[in-house]
gemmi code that builds the backbone of each chain (N, CA, C; Angstrom):
import gemmi

chains = {
    "A": [
        ("MET", (20.210, 39.109, 51.161), (19.825, 38.074, 52.424), (20.662, 38.760, 53.581)),
        ("SER", (21.697, 39.030, 52.679), (22.909, 39.983, 53.832), (23.477, 41.135, 53.580)),
        ("ALA", (24.383, 41.571, 54.622), (25.016, 43.097, 54.238), (25.631, 42.672, 53.077)),
        ("GLY", (25.863, 43.618, 51.873), (26.800, 43.519, 50.905), (26.457, 42.533, 50.028)),
        ("TRP", (25.300, 42.343, 50.037), (24.611, 41.600, 49.120), (24.142, 42.315, 47.840)),
        ("ASN", (24.901, 42.323, 46.458), (24.283, 43.631, 45.641), (23.758, 42.815, 44.581)),
        ("ASP", (23.598, 41.690, 44.502), (23.243, 40.651, 42.808), (21.039, 41.124, 43.173)),
        ("LYS", (21.098, 41.779, 42.303), (19.141, 41.920, 42.027), (18.716, 41.170, 41.825)),
        ("ARG", (18.906, 39.652, 41.120), (18.426, 38.810, 40.506), (17.623, 37.797, 41.961)),
        ("PRO", (16.400, 37.015, 41.672), (16.211, 35.983, 43.004), (17.123, 35.037, 43.343)),
        ("MET", (16.798, 34.996, 44.655), (18.429, 34.336, 45.395), (17.078, 32.360, 45.098)),
        ("ALA", (17.987, 31.717, 44.877), (17.676, 30.481, 44.659), (17.594, 29.631, 46.202)),
        ("PRO", (16.861, 29.318, 46.514), (15.659, 28.227, 46.176), (14.602, 28.399, 45.635)),
        ("HIS", (14.177, 30.008, 46.037), (13.138, 30.966, 45.078), (11.618, 29.631, 45.886)),
        ("LEU", (12.014, 29.597, 47.367), (11.080, 28.794, 48.195), (9.587, 29.417, 48.236)),
        ("SER", (9.417, 30.400, 47.856), (8.446, 31.172, 47.845), (7.344, 31.464, 47.116)),
        ("VAL", (8.177, 30.943, 45.798), (7.356, 31.265, 44.084), (7.389, 29.835, 43.667)),
        ("TRP", (8.127, 28.672, 44.326), (8.097, 27.364, 43.129), (6.761, 27.125, 44.289)),
        ("LYS", (6.188, 25.845, 43.240), (4.857, 24.760, 43.531), (5.912, 23.801, 43.993)),
        ("TRP", (5.190, 23.593, 45.144), (6.126, 22.525, 46.126), (5.778, 20.951, 45.444)),
        ("HIS", (6.543, 20.534, 44.832), (6.777, 19.096, 44.297), (7.665, 17.735, 44.721)),
        ("PRO", (7.368, 16.771, 44.398), (8.601, 15.868, 45.241), (9.751, 16.357, 44.863)),
        ("THR", (10.101, 16.216, 43.571), (11.748, 16.687, 43.115), (12.523, 17.831, 43.864)),
        ("MET", (11.370, 18.737, 44.067), (11.814, 20.389, 44.013), (12.269, 20.026, 46.087)),
        ("LEU", (11.173, 19.107, 46.664), (11.613, 18.503, 47.800), (12.702, 17.938, 48.497)),
        ("SER", (12.714, 17.286, 47.452), (14.008, 16.349, 47.399), (15.426, 17.232, 47.369)),
        ("SER", (15.161, 18.173, 46.261), (16.548, 18.775, 46.210), (16.670, 19.639, 47.346)),
        ("ILE", (15.653, 20.522, 47.688), (15.820, 20.721, 49.274), (16.480, 20.047, 50.051)),
        ("LEU", (15.472, 18.943, 50.697), (15.973, 17.949, 51.846), (17.952, 17.847, 51.436)),
        ("HIS", (18.183, 17.507, 50.226), (19.409, 16.738, 50.097), (20.335, 18.260, 50.553)),
        ("ARG", (20.080, 19.491, 49.900), (21.026, 20.590, 50.259), (21.104, 20.573, 52.179)),
        ("MET", (19.691, 20.411, 53.026), (19.806, 20.660, 53.959), (20.124, 19.493, 54.924)),
        ("SER", (20.149, 18.318, 54.071), (20.699, 16.956, 55.344), (22.107, 17.348, 55.096)),
        ("GLY", (22.209, 17.771, 54.023), (24.304, 18.571, 54.239), (24.280, 18.936, 54.757)),
        ("ILE", (24.005, 20.318, 55.046), (24.211, 21.099, 56.055), (24.506, 20.377, 57.282)),
        ("ILE", (23.335, 20.084, 57.570), (23.389, 19.135, 59.121), (24.735, 18.144, 59.434)),
        ("LEU", (24.887, 17.014, 57.882), (25.827, 16.353, 58.024), (27.088, 17.265, 58.025)),
        ("TYR", (27.289, 18.404, 57.445), (28.498, 18.680, 58.288), (28.885, 18.825, 59.211)),
        ("PHE", (27.567, 19.254, 60.202), (27.898, 19.277, 61.553), (28.185, 18.067, 62.080)),
        ("GLY", (27.413, 17.034, 61.818), (27.657, 15.864, 62.280), (29.203, 14.801, 62.102)),
        ("VAL", (29.669, 15.614, 60.818), (30.869, 15.033, 60.673), (31.836, 15.643, 61.947)),
        ("ILE", (31.714, 17.091, 61.804), (32.239, 17.641, 62.976), (32.709, 16.819, 64.564)),
        ("LYS", (31.053, 16.679, 64.620), (30.817, 16.394, 65.749), (31.277, 14.482, 65.762)),
        ("LEU", (31.536, 13.866, 64.864), (32.025, 13.060, 64.734), (33.412, 13.034, 65.256)),
        ("CYS", (34.408, 14.058, 65.261), (35.624, 14.220, 65.230), (35.779, 14.229, 66.885)),
        ("ILE", (34.886, 15.330, 67.321), (35.197, 15.681, 68.741), (34.511, 13.980, 69.589)),
        ("PHE", (33.603, 13.255, 69.203), (33.591, 11.950, 69.188), (34.697, 11.758, 69.611)),
        ("ALA", (35.484, 11.230, 68.248), (36.737, 10.421, 68.070), (37.800, 10.856, 69.361)),
        ("ALA", (37.722, 12.375, 69.644), (39.349, 13.109, 70.410), (38.521, 12.390, 72.123)),
        ("SER", (37.273, 12.378, 72.085), (37.124, 12.269, 73.861), (37.370, 10.371, 73.826)),
        ("LEU", (37.344, 9.536, 72.550), (37.553, 8.276, 72.727), (38.846, 8.264, 72.679)),
        ("ALA", (39.627, 9.028, 72.724), (40.586, 8.549, 72.059), (41.468, 9.545, 73.802)),
        ("ALA", (40.911, 10.120, 74.003), (41.424, 10.728, 75.530), (41.224, 9.694, 76.540)),
        ("GLY", (40.856, 8.673, 76.482), (40.532, 7.731, 77.499), (39.185, 7.517, 78.141)),
        ("PRO", (38.933, 6.164, 78.706), (37.476, 6.279, 78.794), (36.926, 7.044, 80.130)),
        ("ASP", (38.211, 8.243, 80.804), (37.663, 9.466, 81.604), (36.754, 10.002, 80.829)),
        ("GLY", (37.447, 10.376, 79.157), (37.317, 11.293, 78.525), (35.992, 11.104, 77.898)),
        ("PHE", (35.860, 9.937, 77.554), (33.904, 9.155, 76.897), (33.412, 9.349, 78.397)),
        ("ASP", (33.544, 9.136, 79.519), (32.383, 9.614, 80.313), (31.575, 10.805, 80.003)),
        ("MET", (32.012, 11.894, 80.225), (31.409, 13.061, 79.784), (30.444, 13.093, 78.636)),
        ("LEU", (30.759, 12.215, 77.631), (29.539, 12.306, 76.808), (28.751, 10.863, 76.526)),
        ("GLU", (29.266, 9.854, 77.618), (28.540, 8.622, 77.418), (27.181, 8.737, 78.182)),
        ("GLY", (26.763, 10.652, 79.287), (25.848, 10.282, 79.830), (24.481, 10.754, 78.530)),
        ("ILE", (25.044, 11.451, 77.291), (24.221, 12.621, 76.556), (23.828, 11.172, 75.309)),
        ("ILE", (25.003, 10.299, 75.391), (24.725, 9.272, 74.050), (23.827, 8.218, 74.367)),
        ("TYR", (23.828, 7.808, 75.199), (22.768, 6.127, 75.864), (21.814, 6.974, 76.400)),
        ("SER", (21.256, 8.176, 75.703), (19.722, 8.494, 76.583), (18.885, 8.901, 75.511)),
        ("PRO", (17.770, 9.008, 75.830), (16.620, 9.290, 74.719), (16.899, 10.290, 73.635)),
        ("LEU", (17.991, 11.096, 74.144), (18.190, 12.407, 73.440), (19.656, 11.890, 71.991)),
        ("GLY", (19.974, 10.681, 72.783), (20.843, 10.109, 72.107), (20.429, 9.229, 70.841)),
        ("VAL", (19.439, 8.326, 71.418), (18.410, 7.680, 70.482), (17.734, 7.815, 69.305)),
        ("LEU", (17.677, 9.329, 69.547), (17.027, 10.385, 68.943), (17.702, 11.000, 67.649)),
        ("SER", (18.704, 11.427, 68.224), (19.698, 12.130, 67.068), (20.259, 11.135, 66.186)),
        ("CYS", (20.647, 9.182, 66.826), (20.821, 8.160, 65.980), (20.061, 8.341, 65.003)),
        ("PHE", (18.550, 8.318, 64.932), (17.794, 7.944, 64.344), (17.745, 9.377, 63.311)),
        ("VAL", (17.925, 10.374, 63.530), (18.062, 12.041, 62.489), (19.247, 11.918, 62.290)),
        ("ALA", (20.073, 11.124, 62.399), (21.547, 11.444, 62.097), (21.486, 10.338, 60.508)),
        ("CYS", (21.030, 9.207, 61.215), (21.030, 8.314, 60.072), (19.892, 8.207, 59.110)),
        ("GLY", (19.174, 8.741, 59.364), (18.081, 9.056, 58.309), (18.777, 9.933, 57.436)),
        ("LEU", (19.429, 10.736, 57.829), (19.812, 12.490, 56.665), (21.278, 11.839, 56.175)),
        ("LEU", (21.853, 11.099, 57.038), (23.195, 10.272, 56.275), (22.253, 9.287, 54.646)),
        ("ILE", (21.927, 8.515, 55.163), (21.086, 7.510, 54.404), (20.757, 8.306, 53.311)),
        ("TYR", (19.835, 9.549, 53.735), (18.457, 10.001, 52.461), (20.193, 10.814, 51.465)),
        ("HIS", (20.984, 11.341, 52.277), (22.152, 12.184, 51.463), (22.731, 11.133, 50.538)),
        ("LEU", (22.982, 9.612, 50.905), (23.744, 8.877, 50.294), (23.210, 8.260, 49.018)),
        ("LEU", (21.883, 8.128, 49.323), (20.625, 7.387, 48.298), (20.755, 8.606, 47.216)),
        ("ASN", (20.343, 9.564, 47.843), (20.018, 11.281, 46.556), (21.705, 11.603, 45.971)),
        ("GLY", (22.067, 11.508, 46.667), (23.706, 11.569, 45.574), (24.046, 10.822, 45.158)),
        ("ILE", (23.844, 9.308, 45.495), (23.799, 8.372, 43.800), (22.750, 8.776, 42.824)),
        ("ARG", (21.918, 9.207, 42.930), (20.749, 9.437, 42.091), (21.447, 10.787, 41.497)),
        ("HIS", (22.011, 11.585, 42.043), (22.767, 12.863, 41.265), (23.860, 11.950, 40.474)),
        ("LEU", (24.375, 11.033, 41.078), (25.619, 10.802, 40.193), (25.158, 10.146, 38.498)),
        ("VAL", (23.523, 9.179, 38.580), (22.835, 9.211, 37.496), (22.526, 10.338, 36.739)),
        ("TRP", (22.097, 11.282, 37.306), (21.478, 12.439, 36.895), (23.180, 12.938, 35.714)),
        ("ASP", (24.127, 12.759, 36.264), (25.698, 12.827, 35.728), (25.805, 12.469, 34.289)),
        ("ALA", (25.493, 11.369, 34.733), (25.550, 10.424, 33.256), (24.636, 10.443, 32.234)),
        ("GLY", (23.512, 11.591, 32.579), (22.264, 12.135, 31.437), (21.163, 10.775, 31.356)),
        ("LYS", (21.068, 10.667, 32.671), (19.875, 9.511, 32.999), (19.220, 9.673, 33.982)),
        ("GLY", (17.448, 9.192, 34.069), (16.845, 9.473, 34.638), (16.288, 10.824, 34.987)),
        ("PHE", (15.572, 11.598, 34.176), (15.377, 12.833, 33.811), (13.754, 13.199, 33.570)),
        ("ASP", (13.094, 11.764, 33.542), (11.760, 11.564, 32.806), (11.272, 12.553, 34.359)),
        ("PRO", (10.113, 13.039, 34.529), (9.709, 14.059, 35.438), (8.397, 12.948, 36.474)),
        ("VAL", (7.854, 12.246, 35.240), (6.655, 11.212, 36.766), (7.577, 10.225, 37.493)),
        ("ARG", (8.726, 9.682, 36.867), (9.769, 8.606, 37.719), (10.745, 9.292, 38.124)),
        ("SER", (11.032, 10.325, 38.290), (11.938, 10.815, 39.151), (10.878, 11.365, 40.149)),
        ("ASN", (9.735, 11.915, 40.278), (8.921, 11.810, 41.369), (8.961, 10.622, 42.280)),
        ("GLN", (8.501, 10.064, 41.584), (8.502, 8.565, 42.307), (9.915, 8.248, 43.041)),
        ("ILE", (10.850, 8.474, 42.099), (12.176, 7.706, 42.417), (12.212, 9.087, 44.130)),
        ("SER", (12.072, 10.222, 44.360), (11.978, 11.099, 44.954), (11.331, 10.423, 46.342)),
        ("LEU", (10.014, 10.408, 46.226), (9.279, 9.753, 47.599), (9.958, 8.358, 47.721)),
        ("ALA", (10.741, 7.806, 46.892), (10.933, 6.669, 47.283), (12.287, 6.453, 48.032)),
        ("ILE", (12.789, 7.306, 47.912), (14.200, 7.621, 48.661), (13.853, 7.973, 49.869)),
        ("ILE", (13.093, 9.406, 49.710), (12.667, 9.638, 51.237), (11.974, 8.338, 52.259)),
        ("ALA", (11.692, 7.696, 51.801), (10.715, 6.961, 52.193), (11.679, 5.770, 52.559)),
        ("ALA", (12.430, 5.474, 51.735), (13.430, 4.262, 52.479), (14.527, 4.818, 53.491)),
        ("ALA", (14.984, 5.968, 52.826), (15.805, 6.451, 53.904), (15.185, 6.425, 55.679)),
        ("GLY", (13.773, 7.202, 55.421), (12.726, 7.180, 56.983), (12.764, 5.389, 57.376)),
        ("LEU", (12.890, 4.871, 56.499), (12.336, 3.178, 57.073), (13.716, 2.632, 57.482)),
        ("ILE", (14.614, 2.902, 56.869), (16.256, 1.932, 56.880), (16.792, 2.816, 58.391)),
        ("ALA", (16.661, 4.148, 58.339), (17.212, 4.839, 59.646), (16.136, 4.102, 61.350)),
        ("ALA", (14.864, 3.763, 60.900), (13.901, 3.509, 61.547), (14.549, 1.958, 62.180)),
        ("LEU", (14.663, 0.815, 61.101), (14.834, -0.030, 61.310), (16.749, 0.080, 62.230)),
        ("ILE", (17.373, 0.717, 61.806), (18.394, 1.119, 62.509), (18.196, 1.648, 64.358)),
        ("THR", (17.437, 2.196, 64.212), (17.361, 2.645, 65.907), (16.537, 1.610, 66.353)),
        ("PHE", (15.769, 1.324, 65.423), (14.855, -0.082, 66.275), (16.060, -1.296, 67.004)),
        ("TRP", (16.675, -1.332, 65.858), (17.977, -2.642, 66.225), (18.538, -2.558, 68.134)),
        ("ILE", (18.888, -0.981, 67.863), (20.527, -0.208, 68.706), (19.396, 0.416, 69.384)),
        ("VAL", (18.023, 0.163, 69.943), (17.232, 0.176, 71.077), (17.245, -0.993, 72.021)),
        ("GLY", (17.081, -1.970, 71.050), (17.124, -3.310, 71.414), (18.242, -4.145, 72.213)),
        ("ALA", (19.297, -3.579, 71.388), (20.985, -3.823, 71.687), (21.173, -3.580, 72.644)),
        ("LEU", (20.422, -2.110, 73.591), (21.301, -1.755, 74.368), (20.264, -2.249, 75.557)),
        ("SER", (19.136, -2.597, 75.406), (18.509, -2.487, 76.797), (18.488, -3.778, 76.754)),
    ],
    "B": [
        ("MET", (16.395, 55.272, 22.910), (18.106, 54.111, 23.374), (17.004, 53.210, 23.549)),
        ("SER", (17.574, 51.948, 22.568), (17.116, 50.523, 22.700), (17.231, 49.702, 23.668)),
        ("ALA", (16.236, 49.390, 23.979), (16.355, 48.831, 25.407), (17.555, 47.099, 25.110)),
        ("ASP", (18.058, 46.828, 26.139), (18.942, 45.228, 25.747), (18.029, 44.110, 25.915)),
        ("MET", (17.745, 43.375, 24.591), (17.042, 42.676, 24.919), (17.694, 41.344, 25.232)),
        ("LYS", (18.856, 41.449, 24.992), (20.060, 39.679, 25.394), (19.583, 39.417, 26.768)),
        ("THR", (19.579, 38.065, 27.111), (19.669, 37.792, 28.090), (20.948, 37.329, 28.906)),
        ("PRO", (21.025, 37.103, 29.746), (22.181, 37.173, 30.694), (22.814, 35.824, 30.140)),
        ("LEU", (21.786, 34.931, 30.120), (22.747, 33.331, 29.488), (23.639, 33.567, 28.240)),
        ("ALA", (22.457, 34.579, 27.231), (22.923, 34.425, 25.737), (24.229, 35.542, 25.630)),
        ("LYS", (24.401, 36.594, 27.095), (25.813, 37.441, 27.288), (26.929, 36.530, 27.415)),
        ("VAL", (26.923, 35.090, 28.140), (28.328, 34.625, 28.792), (27.978, 33.277, 27.547)),
        ("ARG", (27.429, 33.408, 26.806), (27.585, 31.525, 26.014), (28.512, 32.340, 25.274)),
        ("GLY", (29.541, 31.129, 25.493), (30.678, 30.673, 24.680), (31.742, 31.897, 24.905)),
        ("HIS", (31.600, 31.902, 26.446), (32.776, 32.751, 27.120), (33.788, 31.983, 27.993)),
        ("GLY", (33.009, 30.270, 28.055), (33.490, 29.529, 28.883), (33.304, 29.651, 30.418)),
        ("ALA", (33.910, 29.006, 31.048), (33.869, 29.112, 32.495), (34.240, 30.064, 33.041)),
        ("ALA", (33.593, 30.937, 34.112), (34.100, 31.782, 35.061), (35.621, 31.522, 35.948)),
        ("GLY", (35.790, 30.400, 36.518), (36.950, 30.072, 36.902), (37.249, 29.095, 37.167)),
        ("SER", (37.524, 28.227, 38.788), (37.461, 26.706, 38.933), (36.314, 25.717, 39.135)),
        ("GLY", (35.166, 25.903, 38.427), (34.544, 25.596, 38.588), (33.733, 23.645, 38.143)),
        ("VAL", (34.461, 23.467, 36.848), (35.092, 22.305, 36.746), (35.627, 21.313, 38.086)),
        ("HIS", (36.772, 22.103, 38.540), (37.319, 21.038, 39.031), (36.608, 20.972, 40.515)),
        ("HIS", (35.620, 21.887, 41.282), (34.534, 21.767, 42.127), (33.707, 20.683, 41.692)),
        ("HIS", (33.378, 20.767, 40.197), (32.204, 19.910, 40.548), (33.126, 18.670, 40.275)),
        ("ILE", (33.984, 18.095, 40.082), (34.750, 16.860, 39.607), (34.886, 16.134, 41.063)),
        ("ALA", (35.762, 17.414, 41.590), (36.306, 17.336, 43.328), (34.800, 16.622, 43.894)),
        ("ALA", (33.992, 17.223, 43.788), (32.558, 16.747, 44.471), (32.450, 15.749, 44.486)),
        ("ARG", (32.326, 15.107, 42.927), (31.952, 14.038, 42.489), (32.472, 12.854, 42.981)),
        ("VAL", (34.176, 13.080, 43.266), (35.086, 12.200, 43.495), (34.742, 11.595, 44.552)),
        ("SER", (34.562, 13.128, 45.493), (34.583, 12.445, 47.357), (33.198, 11.539, 47.407)),
        ("ALA", (32.341, 12.214, 46.639), (31.282, 11.524, 46.980), (31.031, 9.900, 46.758)),
        ("ILE", (31.865, 9.738, 45.585), (31.710, 8.290, 44.722), (32.394, 7.515, 46.140)),
        ("ILE", (33.914, 8.144, 46.803), (34.895, 7.605, 47.858), (33.293, 7.211, 49.224)),
        ("LEU", (32.729, 8.586, 49.387), (31.750, 8.466, 50.752), (30.850, 7.334, 50.358)),
        ("ALA", (30.480, 7.253, 49.074), (29.258, 5.769, 48.781), (29.913, 4.745, 48.786)),
        ("LEU", (31.070, 5.018, 48.527), (32.169, 3.629, 49.042), (32.157, 3.094, 50.419)),
        ("VAL", (32.861, 3.583, 51.467), (33.245, 4.197, 52.641), (31.614, 3.984, 53.656)),
        ("THR", (30.768, 5.055, 53.172), (29.730, 4.898, 54.344), (28.961, 3.961, 54.876)),
        ("PRO", (28.843, 2.787, 54.051), (28.184, 1.555, 54.495), (29.136, 0.722, 55.479)),
        ("ILE", (30.303, 0.338, 55.031), (31.279, 0.030, 56.057), (30.840, 0.422, 57.150)),
        ("PHE", (31.901, 2.034, 57.141), (31.673, 2.568, 58.647), (30.205, 2.839, 59.643)),
        ("LEU", (29.791, 2.993, 58.988), (27.982, 3.067, 59.620), (28.126, 1.961, 60.412)),
        ("TYR", (27.933, 0.399, 59.473), (27.951, -0.811, 60.246), (28.735, -1.348, 61.116)),
        ("GLY", (30.244, -0.855, 60.657), (31.054, -0.820, 62.176), (30.645, -0.383, 63.167)),
        ("LEU", (30.417, 1.645, 63.387), (30.061, 2.325, 64.148), (29.049, 1.828, 64.981)),
        ("LEU", (27.787, 1.101, 64.243), (26.472, 1.191, 65.063), (26.538, -0.267, 65.473)),
        ("THR", (27.540, -1.613, 64.963), (27.689, -2.498, 65.742), (28.367, -2.783, 66.899)),
        ("ALA", (29.531, -1.419, 67.117), (30.383, -1.369, 67.681), (29.507, -0.674, 69.277)),
        ("PHE", (28.688, 0.516, 68.675), (27.821, 0.998, 69.391), (27.444, 0.724, 71.156)),
        ("PRO", (26.587, -0.394, 71.193), (26.044, -1.083, 72.162), (26.974, -1.202, 73.060)),
        ("ASP", (28.276, -1.819, 72.519), (29.052, -1.972, 74.054), (30.072, -1.089, 74.460)),
        ("GLY", (29.650, 0.453, 74.322), (30.141, 1.717, 74.896), (31.724, 1.698, 74.563)),
        ("TYR", (32.196, 1.902, 75.396), (33.816, 2.483, 74.913), (34.740, 1.308, 74.328)),
        ("ASP", (34.455, 0.225, 75.738), (35.466, -1.332, 75.025), (34.990, -1.482, 73.560)),
        ("GLY", (33.796, -1.439, 72.990), (33.259, -1.739, 72.001), (33.483, -0.450, 71.272)),
        ("LEU", (33.847, 0.598, 70.907), (34.210, 1.471, 70.355), (35.653, 1.211, 69.939)),
        ("VAL", (36.335, 1.378, 71.245), (38.233, 1.001, 71.001), (38.391, 0.183, 70.273)),
        ("ASP", (37.692, -0.953, 70.406), (37.964, -2.039, 69.523), (38.098, -1.999, 68.254)),
        ("TRP", (36.581, -1.360, 68.255), (36.812, -1.434, 66.263), (37.826, -0.896, 65.903)),
        ("LEU", (37.996, 0.371, 66.864), (38.659, 1.532, 65.939), (40.418, 1.034, 66.003)),
        ("SER", (40.821, 0.063, 66.593), (41.630, -0.599, 66.842), (42.324, -1.467, 65.707)),
        ("GLY", (40.813, -1.929, 65.121), (41.436, -3.000, 63.488), (42.035, -2.095, 62.843)),
        ("PRO", (42.037, -2.407, 61.613), (42.371, -1.925, 60.317), (41.334, -1.046, 59.653)),
        ("VAL", (40.194, -2.170, 59.611), (39.049, -1.688, 58.789), (38.673, -0.532, 59.734)),
        ("GLY", (37.923, -0.830, 61.173), (37.699, 0.201, 61.715), (38.291, 1.424, 61.639)),
        ("ALA", (39.328, 1.747, 61.394), (40.483, 2.797, 61.639), (40.582, 3.071, 60.234)),
        ("PHE", (40.402, 2.735, 59.111), (40.512, 2.963, 57.434), (39.170, 3.383, 57.667)),
        ("SER", (37.576, 2.460, 57.484), (36.872, 3.213, 57.214), (36.362, 4.634, 58.309)),
        ("ALA", (36.866, 4.817, 59.014), (36.517, 5.819, 59.877), (37.161, 7.303, 59.473)),
        ("ILE", (39.036, 6.855, 59.157), (39.761, 7.996, 58.243), (39.193, 8.228, 57.094)),
        ("ALA", (38.941, 7.389, 56.317), (38.576, 7.636, 54.818), (37.252, 8.240, 55.468)),
        ("PHE", (35.858, 8.017, 56.105), (34.780, 8.726, 56.444), (35.081, 10.484, 56.441)),
        ("ILE", (35.985, 10.505, 57.707), (36.096, 11.891, 58.079), (36.849, 12.833, 57.109)),
        ("GLY", (37.965, 12.149, 56.400), (39.055, 12.834, 55.567), (37.884, 13.163, 53.966)),
        ("ALA", (37.465, 12.192, 53.704), (36.123, 12.522, 52.190), (35.297, 13.494, 52.799)),
        ("GLY", (34.902, 13.310, 53.648), (33.432, 13.714, 54.364), (34.042, 15.378, 54.903)),
        ("LEU", (34.872, 15.687, 55.342), (34.727, 17.033, 55.494), (35.317, 17.609, 54.248)),
        ("TYR", (36.202, 17.167, 53.274), (36.855, 17.512, 51.982), (35.193, 17.726, 51.324)),
        ("HIS", (34.309, 16.752, 51.062), (32.948, 16.792, 50.274), (32.329, 17.992, 51.269)),
        ("GLY", (32.064, 17.936, 52.507), (31.094, 18.885, 53.403), (31.926, 20.377, 53.019)),
        ("ARG", (33.311, 20.509, 52.784), (33.502, 21.696, 52.677), (33.463, 22.239, 51.331)),
        ("LEU", (33.315, 21.759, 50.303), (33.041, 22.015, 48.820), (31.313, 22.352, 48.785)),
        ("GLY", (30.521, 21.647, 50.156), (28.807, 21.441, 49.728), (28.960, 23.089, 50.553)),
        ("MET", (29.755, 23.055, 51.921), (29.372, 24.592, 52.357), (29.569, 25.781, 51.677)),
        ("ASN", (30.825, 25.745, 50.727), (31.192, 27.005, 50.058), (29.998, 27.401, 49.119)),
        ("GLU", (29.707, 26.238, 48.421), (28.350, 26.340, 47.546), (27.396, 27.472, 48.480)),
        ("VAL", (26.819, 26.500, 49.909), (25.852, 27.523, 50.195), (26.162, 28.587, 50.705)),
        ("ILE", (27.298, 29.330, 51.408), (27.878, 30.539, 51.671), (27.593, 30.955, 50.660)),
        ("LEU", (28.514, 30.942, 48.943), (28.312, 31.812, 48.319), (27.087, 31.951, 47.765)),
        ("ASP", (25.898, 31.268, 47.687), (24.797, 31.352, 47.347), (23.854, 32.566, 48.584)),
        ("TYR", (24.625, 32.349, 49.761), (23.598, 32.829, 50.436), (23.936, 34.028, 51.100)),
        ("LEU", (24.953, 34.500, 51.624), (26.387, 35.440, 52.006), (26.628, 36.447, 51.276)),
        ("GLY", (26.885, 37.654, 51.087), (27.567, 38.497, 51.052), (28.089, 39.114, 51.654)),
        ("GLY", (29.513, 40.358, 50.641), (30.445, 41.071, 51.544), (31.221, 40.395, 51.961)),
        ("SER", (31.782, 40.890, 53.449), (32.742, 40.860, 54.227), (32.319, 39.339, 55.112)),
        ("LEU", (30.664, 39.496, 55.405), (30.752, 38.223, 55.871), (30.498, 36.802, 55.128)),
        ("ARG", (30.299, 36.987, 54.022), (31.220, 35.727, 52.780), (32.344, 35.705, 53.087)),
        ("THR", (33.457, 36.377, 53.154), (34.929, 35.767, 53.276), (34.918, 35.371, 54.617)),
        ("VAL", (34.549, 36.263, 55.539), (34.519, 35.574, 56.695), (34.404, 33.878, 56.988)),
        ("CYS", (33.083, 33.567, 56.514), (32.571, 32.363, 56.344), (33.314, 31.052, 55.531)),
        ("LEU", (33.406, 31.817, 54.509), (34.415, 31.020, 53.663), (35.772, 30.449, 54.245)),
        ("LEU", (36.375, 31.354, 55.329), (37.557, 30.858, 55.851), (37.435, 30.543, 57.154)),
        ("ALA", (36.118, 30.734, 57.357), (35.763, 29.565, 58.846), (35.967, 28.248, 57.965)),
        ("ASN", (35.022, 28.215, 57.396), (34.274, 26.660, 56.137), (35.932, 25.691, 56.102)),
        ("THR", (36.915, 27.221, 55.602), (38.204, 25.858, 55.563), (39.330, 25.833, 56.699)),
        ("LEU", (39.249, 26.317, 57.704), (39.821, 26.366, 58.956), (39.175, 25.352, 59.985)),
        ("ALA", (37.485, 25.215, 59.901), (36.903, 24.173, 60.387), (37.423, 22.889, 59.817)),
        ("CYS", (37.011, 22.758, 58.607), (37.374, 21.361, 58.192), (39.045, 20.669, 58.387)),
        ("LEU", (39.586, 21.655, 58.485), (40.729, 21.687, 58.517), (40.961, 21.052, 59.791)),
        ("GLY", (40.495, 22.020, 61.016), (40.881, 21.626, 62.486), (40.683, 20.435, 62.675)),
        ("PHE", (38.983, 20.433, 62.798), (37.845, 19.149, 63.360), (38.972, 18.198, 62.675)),
        ("GLY", (38.922, 18.082, 61.222), (39.274, 16.869, 60.612), (40.754, 16.130, 61.158)),
        ("LEU", (41.892, 17.288, 61.617), (43.086, 16.756, 62.310), (42.646, 15.974, 63.272)),
        ("ILE", (42.059, 16.478, 64.032), (41.324, 16.176, 65.473), (40.817, 14.669, 65.705)),
        ("GLY", (39.871, 14.928, 64.513), (39.126, 13.133, 64.346), (40.409, 12.560, 64.008)),
        ("ILE", (41.456, 13.021, 63.105), (42.201, 11.600, 62.033), (43.394, 11.620, 63.055)),
        ("LEU", (43.551, 12.118, 63.547), (44.569, 11.912, 65.008), (44.364, 11.149, 65.768)),
        ("SER", (43.143, 11.250, 66.206), (42.435, 10.473, 67.347), (42.317, 9.394, 66.884)),
        ("ILE", (41.621, 9.012, 66.107), (41.757, 7.679, 65.672), (42.764, 6.912, 65.612)),
        ("LEU", (44.128, 7.485, 64.941), (45.451, 6.903, 64.642), (45.828, 6.846, 66.410)),
        ("LYS", (45.955, 7.818, 67.331), (46.258, 7.230, 68.670), (45.647, 5.838, 69.126)),
        ("ILE", (43.771, 5.860, 69.222), (43.430, 4.763, 69.086), (43.850, 2.934, 68.864)),
        ("TRP", (44.732, 3.588, 67.332), (44.643, 2.607, 66.007), (45.739, 2.228, 66.662)),
        ("LEU", (46.867, 2.907, 66.715), (48.591, 2.787, 66.799), (48.749, 2.319, 68.093)),
        ("GLY", (48.011, 2.972, 69.287), (48.363, 2.562, 70.876), (47.489, 1.221, 70.966)),
        ("ALA", (46.864, 0.500, 70.064), (45.922, -0.798, 70.761), (47.395, -1.970, 70.628)),
    ],
}
model = gemmi.Model(1)
for chain_id, residues in chains.items():
    chain = gemmi.Chain(chain_id)
    for i, (resn, *xyz) in enumerate(residues, 1):
        res = gemmi.Residue()
        res.name, res.seqid = resn, gemmi.SeqId(i, " ")
        for name, pos in zip(("N", "CA", "C"), xyz):
            atom = gemmi.Atom()
            atom.name, atom.element = name, gemmi.Element(name[0])
            atom.pos, atom.b_iso = gemmi.Position(*pos), 0.0
            res.add_atom(atom)
        chain.add_residue(res)
    model.add_chain(chain)
structure = gemmi.Structure()
structure.add_model(model)
structure.setup_entities()
């Protein structure tokens, strides 16, 4: 994929050759949400610095945070965080050697994705109500 | 000449771990457990303080629960994030780009972590 890559074996996660199914989707979503959350926590640190800089520092960000874009990113960030949290707990269950039944795994994958979306939607709905 | 019929797995079986894999695995799980405990408290505090703007957020971080959960979330989150991002870099990047990205990952997590934690300490201790 990049210069200097000399490993001839196929590169994970083999997106082009795998058949899409819920557990594969949840694995990819876990990595993807992890990468985005990484930058989310960095953003959170910058946000904390703007708070520590006093009301003037916060003013610079206030226009973005309390806008439709801010509400959208609240939904996306909460959804990814809750998804990564729930699926991470499932990873801990897997580490304990439990939960490998294929049919049940697929069902739980879909349930986790749905639950994360639903909880993020409820949080966003509540935030919009509290802001207006 | 006969072809080598051994699979790569068969060749490495019994030779033990390549390096620090066990530490990486355990460190990722321990930070994950900390995050699983702290995230609900942190998220609840952040979201309830959020609609009240600057004053609400400073009030939240001035209390021990807010300051503690925010510092724990940022600290454990960046530690966990650095481990995960390391894995992603090792999976997809090679050569000098890999080295640069691994270094940047560590520096970014340390640097932004310090910025975040010092900012929260300033608000908490200044209150």
